[in-house]
N, C-alpha and C positions, 0 to 999 in steps of 0.2 A: 537113445540117438547117439551115433559114434561122434566124438569130438570132430569139429571140422577144422580145416585151415581158414584164416581170414579171408577176406574179399581181397586182398593185397596181394594173394599169392604166396603168404608166409608159410612153411610148413606147420603143422601141429608139432607140438612137442612129444617125443615118443620116448617110450622105455624108462619113465621115472618112476612107474609103480604108483603114482598118486591115485587116491579113489576117484572112482567116477561120480559118487555122490558124496556130498559133505554137508554138514549142518553148519548152517551161516546165521551169523548176527546182521541184520540188515540196516544199515546207515542211510546217508541222505540220498536225494534223487542227484541222477548224473545227465546231463543233455543226452538225448537218446531215446529215453524210454525205458531206463533199467536204474538200478540203484546200487550205490557202492556198499559192499559185504566183505565180511571177513570172517574166518572160521571161527567156530564159538571156541574150540580148543586152543586157538592161536590168534588171541585178540590183535596183536601186531604184524600178523602174518600179512600173506598175499591178498591183494585187493582183488575181488572177483566180483565183476559187474553181472547182476542178478536182474532177472526179467521177472515179471508176475509176481512181485512183493511189493511191499509198501515199507517205509522207512519206521523201524522200532520192532519190526517182526523179527522171530525166528523161523527159519525155515530150513526144509532139507531141499537141496537143489542138486540137479544133474547138470555136470559139465557138459557143454554143446561144443565149445572152444576153447583150444588151449596152445596158444604160440608163446614164445620168450618173451612176451612184452603183454598179452592179453589174456587172461582168461574170462571165459563168459559162462554162464551156467541159467537153467529155468528152474523157478522154486515148483517144485512137484508136490510137496507137502506141506502145510502151513502147521507148524508147530505151537506158535505162540501169535494170533492174529492182531492186525492193527483194527481199531474200533473204525476205521475209514474203510475197511474191506468191506465189498458187496458182492452178491452174485453177479458173476460176470454177464453183460447184456449180449456178449457175442463168444461163446464157448470155441467156436472154431479158431479163435484168435490167441487160446490158451498155451499153456506148455506145449513145445513140438509143434506148434499150429502155425497158422499164415501171420504174416508181418498184417500191420496196420491197425492194430485194436489193443496195442500194448497196455492201456490204462483202462480197459474194459471193465475190471475187478474193482475199480477204485469210484468210491463215490463223487459225483460231479464236483461238488465244492472242494473236496479234497484234491482232485485232479487239478483246480485251479491254484491252490495253495502249492503244488507239486510245481507247477509251471512257473509259479512267480519265483519259488526258489531257485528254479535253473535259470529264471532270466538274471536275478541276481547273481547267481555264481557267474555267469559269463560277462556281465556288465563289469563284475569287479576283477576277474581272475584275466579274462581278454582286453576288455577295454582299458583297465587300468584304474588307479586312485580317482583320477580326474574324472573318467566316466561315471564311476561309481557316486563321488561327491556330487556331479552335477545333478545325476538323477534322484538323489536322496533330498536335495534342495527343493524338488519340485512339490507344490501343494499336495499333487495327486497321488505322491509317494508317502506323503504323512513321516517324514524322517526315515522310511524304511529303504532298504537297498534296490528295490523294484517297485514300480507301478502295479496296483491289483491286476489280475487277469478278470476281463468282464466277461460276462455270458452274453450269447447271441439273445436277441428277444425271443424267439422261439423255445429256446432251451430254458430261459428263465421262467417263462409263462408255463412250460412245463412241470418246473420244479414247484411252482407256486399252485399248482393243479390240487382241488380238493379230493381227485381221484388218487388213491395210492398205487394203481397202476400205471397212470400217466407218468406220477413222479419216478416210479422205478425205471421208465423208458426213457427220461429225458436225456437229451443229446442225441437219441437215435432217429432215425427217419428223416433226417435233413440234408442228406447228400444228393445232389442233382445229377452227379456223374460217378459212374462206377467203371473200374475197369478189371477184367477178369481175363483168364487164360484157360483153355481148353487141355485138361490133362491127357496122359498118355491112354488114359481108358476113356476117353471122350466125354467127360463130365467138367462143366465150367468149376474153375477154382481160383485160388490165388498162389502165388510163391511162399513157400514155407519161409520165415525169417531167416535173411542171410543165406540163402539156398536157391539153385535154380530148379529144384524140385515143385511141381505144382499140387496142392492139395485140394482135391473137391470140396466145396461148401454144401453146407446144409440150409444155410439162410443168408439174409443180406440186410443185416438189422440196422446199419446205417444209412441205407439207400431210402428216398423217398418212397410214398406208396406208389407214385405213378410209376417207378422202375421195379418194384417187387411183383406190381401186378401184370407185368409181362412175362412173367414165369420162366425167366432164361434158366432156372435151376431145375425144373420139374416137367416142362411143357414137351410132348414128343414132336410139336412142329418146329421147335428150336434144335432138338437133337439132330434132325435128319441134317441140319447145317454144318454142325460141329464137326472138326477135324484137330486131331491133337497139335498143339501148339498154336492154335488159331487165338488171336487176340479179340476180345470182345469189350467194346464200349457200350454203356447204356447212358443215354444222355436225356434229361428229362427239362427243357428248356421253359422258361416261366411263360413265353408267349408263343409256342407253337407246339404241336404235338411231339411226343416223346419218338426218338429213333434208336437204331442199334447198329452200331459198326462191326461187320464181322469181316476184321482183315480191312480190306479196302471196299468191301461191299456195303452199301448204306441198305437199311430196310427198316420197315414201320414196325410198329408195336404188334402188328399182325404178321409179321416174319415174310411181307411183301415187299418186292423190290421199290425203290423210290429213285428217282433223278434228282431229288432236292438235296443238295450238299451242305446249304446252310441253315442253321434254325435261328429263331427270333427271341432275343431276350429282352425283356422289359423290367425296368428299373423304376420304382418310385421316388422322384425327386422331388416330392411336393415339399419337403422341410427345407428345400434349397429354393422353393418358388418356380420349378422347373416343370412341376406334373410327371407324368411318365415319359421316361427315354426308352426311345426304343433302338435297338443293336441287332445287326445282323453279323452272326459268327459262323464260320465253318464248323461244322461236325465234329473236325479233328481237332480244331483249334483250343485254345486254353480258355476257361471262363471260372470264376470261383465258384467252387463246390457246394458251400453251404448255404441253404436256401435264403438267409438274411443276410449273405456276405456281400453282394455287390452293394444293396443300399446301404448299409452301414458303413463300408468304405468310401462309397461316393461322397455321403455326407461328411466323414470326419477328414477324408482328404482334402475334399475341395474346401472345406471351411479353413483348416489348417493353412492351405495355400493363399486363399483369399481374405481370410479373416471373417468375422462375425456380421460385419456391415456388408452384405452382399453387394448394396447400391454402390459400393464404391469400386467394386470389380471392373467397371466398364473402363476400358482402355489400357487394363494391365498386360504386360508382356509375361508369357510364361513358357518356361523351356521344360518340356516333359520326356524323361529318359526310360527307356524298357516299356513303352505305353502299349504294349499288347493290342488287343481290338478295340480300343479306345475307351475302356470304361471310365478313366478321369477325363480323357480328351473330349469327351463330348459334353459334360456339365462345362469345365472350363472353357471351352470355345462359346456355349451359349452364355453364360456370365460376362465374359470379357466384352463381348458384342464385337459388331463389325470394326470398331476403332481399336481394339485389342489385338493381340497376335498369341496363339498358342503353337509352337514349333515342336513337334515331337520325333523321337527316333525309337526304331523297334527292331530287333535281329531278324524277326520272322516274318517273311515276305508276305506268306500268306493272312497273317495279323493284319498287315499293314493293309492289304487290299480289303480286308473285313472292314476295317476302321474307316476306308476311303468311301465305302457304299453308306456306312453310317452316318458319317460327316458331310456328305455330299452337298447338304445346303448351308453349310458354315464357311463360309470364306475366310474367317478369322484364322482357321487351323492348316496348317501345312505340315503334312505326315510323310516322313521320309524313313526309307528302308536302309539298316545297314547296321553294322555292328557298333555297339557303345565303346568307344575308345578316349583316351584323352583327345588325341586329334580330332576326332568326329564330334564330341564336345564343344571343342573351341570352334571350329568352322561352323556347326550349326548356331551356336550363339551368336557368331559374328554377321549371320545373315538377319538379324532383328532389324526392323526399321526403326531408327530414333533411339539406338542404344541398347544397353546391356539389356538381360531379362530382369524382370523385379523379382519373379519366383522361379524355382526350380523344383520340380518334383521328379522322384526316384523311385521305382519299384522293382528293384533288381531281382534277379533269380536266387536260388536259394545260398549260393557261395557269396552272396552280395556284389557289390560295385567295384570293390578293391582301392588299394590306394590312390593308383594313377588317375582313375576317374575321379573319385572323390578330390583330390587335389586340382584337378582341372575344373571342376564344379566351384570349388572354393574359390580358385582364382578368378572366376567370373564376377564376384562381388555382389551378387544377387541379395536383396533384402531379406528374403527368406528361402529356406531349403526344407522340404517335406519329405522324410525318408520314409519307406514302407518297407519292412523286412519280414521275411517268413523264417527265418533262422536267428535266433538269439545271438551265436557266435558270430555270425556276419554283423549282425546289428552292431554288437559291442566294436569291432575292427573300424567299422565305416564310422560309427559315431566319434570313436577317439581320434580319426583323422579330421574330422569337421570343427571338432573342439581346438584340435592344434593348429587348424588353419584360421583359429579366431573367430568361430560362430559360438553362441550361446545357446544352450537347449532351452526352449521356452515350454514346451509341454510334450508329454509322451502317453499314449494309451497303448495297452495290450489286449486284443482280444482273442477268445476263445471260438475261434473257428473251425477247429477241428477237435470235437468233444470225443474222448475216448481213444485219442491217440496223445503222443506227446508234443504234437507241433501246435503252434498258435503264431499270431500275426501281430506285429508291432509298428506303431506310426511315431514318428519321432518329429517334432515343427523346431527348426533352429532359425534364430535371428542374428543378423549381423549387428552389432552393438554400434 
């Protein structure tokens, strides 16, 4: 592969005469799914971010991107392998392949060790010493710089199976939503890593069986619909039949048109005493992709917000920011009851419409559509009846909430704040701001909701002393 410019548009380094392949000594993981490596013959030399490798390995790597600031490479030959290396569960995501499966060559337990290292590094390097010390003091961290990364129940069960095949495939077949793009030659695929080129796929190992059985990659009835550049979204909801979105056209699993634009999601909230919760979600809307994620997140976030004794939740006032389609809004409203209040704010108008359909029988919930900003936080918090919110729940996008929003939240003086983060760097920044605003970190958990990728979810609970 010819070395490419960075996504920022910085031109590649030219005419320096560097070899296009290097032998590298691989060091620690770094945020983003690669490791920090240096040339074997120059241990103090240039840092190269290498994918498809593992800490401690020696690899032959092919340079894929060279700028004045950053060199990237793919490991194309393993000269000295780590004991944590396994046969990739997704070869299409290997060197020069698609993005989205950058840890598919790593044993699952080692993936979680990798992610814990990255979490610790981000908390210390980006959050600062105050954040690092706060996390290390938590019982669940056991004095370490980060909490353990916990497996999802389905993945843990697969790892504990007596079947060697099931153990080998742990972490696969768990995604209920898959995004594809049609390549120039009319085949479904995904984009190559850091590239606009679409590479056709041979398999969908991360998708739940309900999606793979649709036959998007091989069946002729689907090929007749495909056009180069077309976006394909396959959705396997828990409470209704699977659907496929081809650009703006919605089809059934049998490739027939359907007028149904929403799907039904059912979340088991029996651990909260609520039984099954039913959600109406637009087919193009956001929903957690791991089959276990909605249930696990609802239990963790709601208990974090309202405490273990849920009988005391009645009458509580909850401010929810970045509320999406109401995943947390529904159980929060059900538990605070008619005497409580849940005021939520979400930037997507479609998600708010979905949430309103879901929560139409819950007068305690008021759902607002608009951008989350310091001003909108203050205005919404000022509309509570009877005082300030008791609890604030935030689930911001990947870039985090940011200093202005976090400072506005801190200024409300809520007893408790629950921060959900899908990026450890953003978590570290937002957590640092909350600690400086006077909050104390009470607990943290990290969930391996995206096995075989570098992504994971973190939940932090903070209290005002």
